[in-house]
Each structure stands twice: as C-alpha cells, then as structure tokens.
N, C-alpha and C positions, 0 to 999 in steps of 0.2 A: 639590836637584838637579832640573834640568828633566825634563820627561816624555821628551824625546827622548834625554837622557843615560841615563835609566833603561833605555830600550829598548836602547841600544847597550852598556850596562854593567849587566847583570842582577846582582841580588844573589847572594851565595855560595849561599844556599839555593836560588834559582831555578836557578842553574848546576848545582847538584848534582842537582836534580830532572830537568833536562834530560839529564845524563849517564846517570842511572838509567833514564830512558825509552828512550834510545837503546840502552843495553846490554840492556835486557829485550827490546826489539824484535829485536835481533840474535840473542839467545839463543833466542827463539821461532822465528825463521827457521831457525836451525841445527837446532832440534828437529824442524821440519818436514822439512827436507832429510834429516836422519839417520833419519827414521822413528819418532823418539820420540813425535811427534804425527802419527799416521797420518791419511789422509783419513777423515773422519767423526768424529775425536776430538772430544769436547767441550772447550771452553776454559773451565774454572772459575777465576774470578779468585782465590778464596781458596786453592785448591790450588796454582796456579802461583806465587802470591806466596810461599806457604810454601816451595815447592821452590826458588825462585830467591833466596829471603831478601831480598825487597823488599816494599814496601807495595803495596796493591791499586791505587793511582793509576797508577804507571808500567805496570802490567799492563793495566789498562783502556785506557790510551792506546795501548799496542802492539797490542792486539786491535783497536781502532778503525782503526789504521793498516793493519793486515793486511786488514781488511775492505774499506777503501777501495782497496786493491791487488788485490783479488779473490782472496785466498788463504783468506779466512774468510767464511763465510756466517752470517747471524743467522737462526736457525730459531724459528718461533713455539713457545712453550712449552718449548723445550729450550735456547735460548740460542745462543751462538756456537759454531761447530764448523769444523774444517778442511774446506775444500771437497773434494768428490769430483769428478774430471773424468770426464765421459761419453766414450765411445769417439769420437764425432764431434769433440768438443772437442780430444781428444788428437791426432787426425789433423790438425786444423786448425792446432794449435800447432806440430807438427812441419813441416808445410807452410810455415808462416810462418818457422819457424827456418831452413829450407833456403833460402828466398828471401833472408833477411838475411844468413846466413853466406855464401852463394854471392856475393851482392853485395859483401860485405866482402872476399872473396878477389879479385874482379875489380878492385875499386879499389885493393887493396893491391899488386897486380901492377904498377900504374902509379905509385903514390904512395910505397910503402915505401922507406925509406932503406937503404943497405947494412948499417948497424948494426942496423936492425930485422930484416932478413933473417937476419943472423948470430945474433940473439937467438932467433928462431924456431927456427932449426936447433939451437941449443944446448938449448932447452927440450925439443924433440922427442927429441934424443939422450939427454938425462937421463931422459926418461920411458921410453925403451927400456931404459936401464940399471937402472930401478927395478923390474924384474920381481920379483914376490913381495911387493911393497909397495903394495897397491892404494890405500891412503889417499894415499900420496905421488903415485901416478900420476893419481889424480882431480884433485889440486891442480895438478899440472903440465899437465894437459889444460885445466883451466879457464884457466890463465895463457896457454897457447898461443893459445886462442881469443880471449881478451881482447887479447892483443898484435896479433893479426890485425885485430881491429876497430879498435884504436888506429891501426894502419898504414894503415887505409883513409881516414883523414882526413875523416871525415863525422860530424858531431856529432848529426845527426837519426837517422842509422843507429844510432849508439850508444844514443840514448834508446829507440828502438824495440826494440833487442835487450835492453836492461835490463828491459823489460816482459815479454818473452817468458821471459827467464831467471828472472825472479821467479815466473812461474806454473809454471815447470819444477820449482820446489822441491817442489810438491805431489806430484810423482811419486816422491819419496824418493831413495834411494841411486842413484848413477850406475851405468850399465851398465859402466863402467870397472872396477867391482869384480870383474868376471870377467876372469881372466888372459888368456884367449883374445881377448876383445874388446879389452882394452888393447893386446895385441901387434898385433892387426889395425888398431887406430886409429893406431899409430905408423907402419905402412906406408902408410896412407891419407894421413896428414899428409906423408909424404915425397912422394907424388904431387903434393900441393898446393905444397909447397916447390920441387920441380922446376919447376913452371909459373911460380912467382913469380921464381925465379932466371932464368928465360928471358924474363921480362916478358911472358908470354903470358896476357893477361887472360881470354880465352874458355876456355882450358884450366884455368886456376886456378878459375874459377867451376864449370866441369864437374866437376873433381876434388872440390871442396868439396861440391857438391850430392850426388855420389855418396857421400861420407863421411857426410853428413847422413842419407841414406837408409838406409845400413847402421846408423847409430846408432839410428835409429827402429826398425828391425827388431829390434835387440838389446834395446832398451827394452821393446818389446811382448812379446818372448819372456820377458823377466824378470818383467814384470807378470803374464803368464799363469801362469808357474810359481809365483809368489807367491800368486796366487788359488787355484790347485790345492792349494797347501800348506795354506792356511787352510780349504779345503773337505774336506781329508782327515780 
C-alpha cells in the first residue's frame, strides 16, 4: 500500500486510537462544563485514564488539545490544570458573545428561511414547556442559539462563536439551571423571535444584545454565590 493510501485508509488500530482520543476529549469537555473538573483542577493523566478506562495516550492528546484551545494551562511544577478566568477576561468574553450573538440575530432577520423561523419558535416553546427540567432547558437553549447562528449564514461568525463557546465551558453549569432565569430567557427569546418574524434586523440585534446582558448578569450572580458558598 502506498503512503497516500495509508493516510486515507488508516489501520484499524489507528482508527480506534482516533476514536478513543476524540471520545476522551469530549468527556473532558463535559467534565469541565458540568463542574466535575472545576477551574484550577489539576489534570493527572493516570487518574483520568483510570476513571475513563482508557490508556494515558488519548488522555495526553486530549489535554494537549484543551491546552491549545485555551481551556487548560500548563503550570510549572504542578502540571496541567483547568484555567481560571479572571474577572476582566469574563467581562471581555461576554462582551464578545454579545457582539457575535447580536450580529447573528441581525443577519438571521434577513437570511433565515420560514422553516428556520418555525424551528426557532418550536425550540423556544419546548423550552417554555420544560419547566422543572433544567437539564433539558439547558440543551434546548443551546440548540436555539445554535440554530440562530446557522440561520445567519456566515461561516466566519460560526467559527468565532465556537471559540467563545469553548471558553465558556470553564464557567461550568449554565445560568439556565435556575428556573427563574430559564423562564426569563424564554420571554427574551420571544422578543428576538418577534423581531425576526418582522424582518427587523435592528430590533433583532437589540433584543439579542439585551438577552446577552441579562445572561451575563445571571452568570455573574451565580458565580458570586458559588464563591460565597466555598468561602463559608
């Protein structure tokens, strides 16, 4: 087999290693998102490999990938650890998210198809009906914002937003875990949807930026409460 053939047709062992590496990376991302690996947590290859029941190689590769994406720092004498976001970084992150999500809403007001608008309406209605199911509401909220980005029809916007969303993992659980916040988000989504239905790009961006500002406030409040709880 020629070299080019081997590159396009990896051996079963190489394919398995690739699948293990991707699975390990995704599981570590979810551990960071859920708070199992909180900011500052050390990433010990041996412990993670034992917990995930994989070898150290995919763990090492996953940690390197997380480090390249800015979710993990390599600290002298202590090794890899989940990054801690300083307050200025957090504010900058939400500022950028507000810009990107607002732009997505503005573009979607012009480019979204009727089918996409119906899907967004359905997702938000389902989110409103999922009261008392925070896990489901979090997933539906992510789907809503992802569909909005898709409807904007801008691949560069998508790439920029993926980078922001990746860094948001460090903040742990979503503010949507709060029933009051989830209910408020549904109403805020409706304001955006009304503007989209009217094809009012300016109002769609304004409503989305307002939604992001309220999400930022809720997130900061949640983080402060968590810090107070750890200090008690």
